[in-house]
Z-matrix of the N, CA and C atoms (Angstrom, degrees):
N
C 1 1.447
C 2 1.558 1 110.87
N 3 1.275 2 114.64 1 -39.88
C 4 1.498 3 115.97 2 -177.89
C 5 1.546 4 112.06 3 -67.50
N 6 1.376 5 118.12 4 -35.73
C 7 1.412 6 117.90 5 176.00
C 8 1.470 7 114.51 6 -61.85
N 9 1.410 8 114.90 7 -39.55
C 10 1.404 9 120.14 8 179.54
C 11 1.550 10 109.52 9 -66.09
N 12 1.281 11 117.25 10 -40.93
C 13 1.478 12 116.56 11 178.76
C 14 1.569 13 114.29 12 -63.86
N 15 1.350 14 111.18 13 -38.53
C 16 1.470 15 114.49 14 175.86
C 17 1.435 16 113.14 15 -63.38
N 18 1.384 17 119.32 16 -42.92
C 19 1.459 18 125.78 17 176.74
C 20 1.580 19 109.30 18 -59.13
N 21 1.285 20 115.13 19 -47.57
C 22 1.389 21 121.87 20 -177.63
C 23 1.540 22 112.58 21 -59.98
N 24 1.368 23 114.98 22 -43.33
C 25 1.451 24 120.52 23 176.97
C 26 1.474 25 113.91 24 -64.12
N 27 1.314 26 118.55 25 -38.93
C 28 1.441 27 123.67 26 178.91
C 29 1.507 28 108.27 27 -66.97
N 30 1.300 29 117.29 28 -47.43
C 31 1.507 30 116.32 29 -177.71
C 32 1.484 31 111.54 30 -68.32
N 33 1.366 32 120.55 31 -32.94
C 34 1.412 33 126.69 32 178.72
C 35 1.579 34 108.52 33 -62.35
N 36 1.304 35 114.50 34 -46.35
C 37 1.480 36 117.05 35 -178.14
C 38 1.481 37 109.13 36 -71.45
N 39 1.253 38 123.19 37 -40.16
C 40 1.475 39 125.74 38 178.79
C 41 1.565 40 109.45 39 -62.28
N 42 1.308 41 116.95 40 -43.94
C 43 1.434 42 121.40 41 178.79
C 44 1.549 43 111.22 42 -64.42
N 45 1.403 44 119.86 43 -42.86
C 46 1.433 45 121.44 44 179.62
C 47 1.559 46 108.73 45 -66.81
N 48 1.300 47 117.97 46 -36.03
C 49 1.539 48 119.29 47 178.95
C 50 1.538 49 107.19 48 -67.52
N 51 1.291 50 115.82 49 -44.30
C 52 1.522 51 121.09 50 176.66
C 53 1.450 52 111.46 51 -53.69
N 54 1.306 53 117.19 52 -50.30
C 55 1.468 54 120.04 53 -179.54
C 56 1.502 55 115.38 54 -66.98
N 57 1.361 56 115.50 55 -34.50
C 58 1.403 57 120.01 56 179.09
C 59 1.522 58 113.41 57 -67.15
N 60 1.313 59 116.95 58 -33.66
C 61 1.474 60 122.49 59 179.43
C 62 1.514 61 116.10 60 -91.98
N 63 1.371 62 114.80 61 26.27
C 64 1.469 63 119.79 62 175.52
C 65 1.520 64 117.18 63 100.44
N 66 1.287 65 117.49 64 4.66
C 67 1.368 66 120.97 65 173.58
C 68 1.509 67 119.69 66 -58.37
N 69 1.319 68 110.76 67 -26.67
C 70 1.493 69 116.89 68 179.97
C 71 1.448 70 110.14 69 -68.04
N 72 1.329 71 120.94 70 -25.94
C 73 1.497 72 121.10 71 175.71
C 74 1.474 73 109.72 72 -70.52
N 75 1.280 74 117.74 73 -34.28
C 76 1.487 75 121.13 74 177.87
C 77 1.501 76 112.45 75 -66.34
N 78 1.348 77 115.37 76 -36.47
C 79 1.436 78 118.98 77 -178.30
C 80 1.512 79 118.32 78 -91.58
N 81 1.312 80 114.85 79 10.43
C 82 1.437 81 120.59 80 175.76
C 83 1.498 82 110.97 81 -81.68
N 84 1.274 83 115.36 82 101.28
C 85 1.477 84 122.95 83 -177.24
C 86 1.541 85 110.78 84 -63.45
N 87 1.312 86 120.46 85 -24.51
C 88 1.478 87 119.21 86 -172.23
C 89 1.506 88 110.39 87 -77.50
N 90 1.320 89 120.04 88 -28.80
C 91 1.496 90 120.12 89 -175.89
C 92 1.534 91 110.51 90 -115.51
N 93 1.373 92 120.34 91 -38.53
C 94 1.390 93 122.27 92 -174.54
C 95 1.541 94 110.16 93 -123.56
N 96 1.343 95 116.79 94 62.82
C 97 1.408 96 121.93 95 -173.90
C 98 1.511 97 112.29 96 -71.40
N 99 1.306 98 121.27 97 -28.55
C 100 1.480 99 119.11 98 175.22
C 101 1.442 100 113.94 99 -71.47
N 102 1.377 101 116.41 100 -40.17
C 103 1.480 102 118.61 101 172.33
C 104 1.480 103 113.20 102 -64.54
N 105 1.329 104 119.32 103 -34.91
C 106 1.442 105 121.98 104 179.69
C 107 1.512 106 110.50 105 -67.77
N 108 1.351 107 116.95 106 -38.66
C 109 1.456 108 123.31 107 178.62
C 110 1.522 109 107.95 108 -66.79
N 111 1.274 110 117.40 109 -40.88
C 112 1.469 111 123.00 110 -177.49
C 113 1.568 112 108.28 111 -66.74
N 114 1.304 113 118.88 112 -43.40
C 115 1.435 114 122.46 113 -177.21
C 116 1.501 115 109.88 114 -68.48
N 117 1.361 116 120.04 115 -42.32
C 118 1.485 117 120.10 116 176.23
C 119 1.493 118 110.28 117 -66.43
N 120 1.321 119 116.83 118 -36.56
C 121 1.498 120 117.78 119 176.85
C 122 1.522 121 112.78 120 -63.09
N 123 1.383 122 114.93 121 -35.10
C 124 1.469 123 118.98 122 176.69
C 125 1.597 124 111.32 123 -62.69
N 126 1.378 125 112.40 124 -42.03
C 127 1.439 126 116.30 125 -176.36
C 128 1.632 127 110.71 126 -68.92
N 129 1.294 128 113.21 127 -39.67
C 130 1.506 129 118.58 128 173.79
C 131 1.554 130 110.38 129 -62.71
N 132 1.295 131 116.07 130 -41.83
C 133 1.482 132 116.45 131 178.52
C 134 1.467 133 111.97 132 -63.41
N 135 1.264 134 120.83 133 -37.08
C 136 1.476 135 123.63 134 178.07
C 137 1.579 136 106.74 135 -62.80
N 138 1.347 137 118.55 136 -44.25
C 139 1.435 138 118.55 137 179.53
C 140 1.452 139 111.31 138 -63.51
N 141 1.329 140 120.15 139 -43.27
C 142 1.458 141 122.12 140 -175.60
C 143 1.592 142 108.33 141 -67.07
N 144 1.333 143 115.13 142 -40.02
C 145 1.470 144 121.37 143 -177.80
C 146 1.627 145 106.14 144 -59.77
N 147 1.357 146 111.74 145 -44.91
C 148 1.453 147 116.58 146 -176.95
C 149 1.529 148 111.79 147 -63.64
N 150 1.308 149 114.21 148 -41.81
C 151 1.501 150 118.45 149 174.52
C 152 1.550 151 111.83 150 -60.69
N 153 1.299 152 112.51 151 -47.34
C 154 1.530 153 117.98 152 -179.53
C 155 1.441 154 111.56 153 -57.57
N 156 1.367 155 118.58 154 -41.72
C 157 1.455 156 122.24 155 -177.20
C 158 1.515 157 108.38 156 -68.63
N 159 1.317 158 119.14 157 -36.67
C 160 1.451 159 119.15 158 174.05
C 161 1.495 160 114.96 159 -63.58
N 162 1.319 161 117.23 160 -37.61
C 163 1.414 162 124.90 161 176.91
C 164 1.506 163 111.93 162 -60.65
N 165 1.348 164 115.57 163 -44.06
C 166 1.454 165 119.66 164 177.40
C 167 1.487 166 112.41 165 -63.98
N 168 1.331 167 117.32 166 -42.69
C 169 1.420 168 121.96 167 -179.11
C 170 1.576 169 108.72 168 -62.90
N 171 1.216 170 118.28 169 -40.33
C 172 1.495 171 123.77 170 178.53
C 173 1.509 172 109.84 171 -64.63
N 174 1.282 173 119.69 172 -42.57
C 175 1.523 174 122.47 173 176.61
C 176 1.502 175 108.04 174 -63.64
N 177 1.316 176 120.42 175 -43.29
C 178 1.460 177 118.91 176 -175.54
C 179 1.579 178 107.63 177 -69.11
N 180 1.330 179 117.35 178 -36.64
C 181 1.516 180 117.02 179 176.28
C 182 1.493 181 113.60 180 -65.68
N 183 1.366 182 118.11 181 -36.96
C 184 1.463 183 123.43 182 177.41
C 185 1.538 184 108.86 183 -61.09
N 186 1.337 185 114.62 184 -44.00
C 187 1.410 186 118.14 185 -177.66
C 188 1.569 187 109.70 186 -68.52
N 189 1.241 188 117.98 187 -37.71
C 190 1.450 189 124.05 188 178.20
C 191 1.521 190 109.58 189 -62.57
N 192 1.352 191 116.22 190 -46.59
C 193 1.529 192 119.04 191 177.63
C 194 1.442 193 111.07 192 -63.34
N 195 1.266 194 121.66 193 -43.64
C 196 1.470 195 123.15 194 179.75
C 197 1.544 196 109.63 195 -62.25
N 198 1.234 197 120.21 196 -40.04
C 199 1.475 198 121.73 197 177.96
C 200 1.513 199 108.92 198 -66.66
N 201 1.348 200 120.92 199 -41.29
C 202 1.457 201 122.87 200 177.63
C 203 1.530 202 113.16 201 -63.94
N 204 1.320 203 113.62 202 -40.12
C 205 1.413 204 120.94 203 172.95
C 206 1.599 205 115.14 204 -57.78
N 207 1.311 206 111.40 205 -43.87
C 208 1.419 207 116.37 206 177.87
C 209 1.519 208 114.02 207 -67.48
N 210 1.332 209 117.29 208 -37.45
C 211 1.418 210 123.33 209 174.69
C 212 1.581 211 110.17 210 -62.09
N 213 1.343 212 114.33 211 -38.81
C 214 1.473 213 118.04 212 -176.97
C 215 1.493 214 110.18 213 -70.63
N 216 1.334 215 120.80 214 -30.76
C 217 1.440 216 124.31 215 178.49
C 218 1.516 217 112.57 216 -68.42
N 219 1.346 218 115.31 217 -33.61
C 220 1.462 219 121.73 218 -177.23
C 221 1.479 220 113.79 219 -71.93
């Protein structure tokens, strides 16, 4: 739970700073809808990249565990 709260606080601060320095203009769907779509796509791409990196780490750990189990059998 503590890790989630730390992550939430960091994201909240970054988002507020982003909006303070003109990010609200990018997220205005009425006038800049292409920029808004691009910025939301960037956020989603970051999330997908984070999940993909976690998946790769899990696969590497599974491979390492199976190698260690084979060594233990021998």
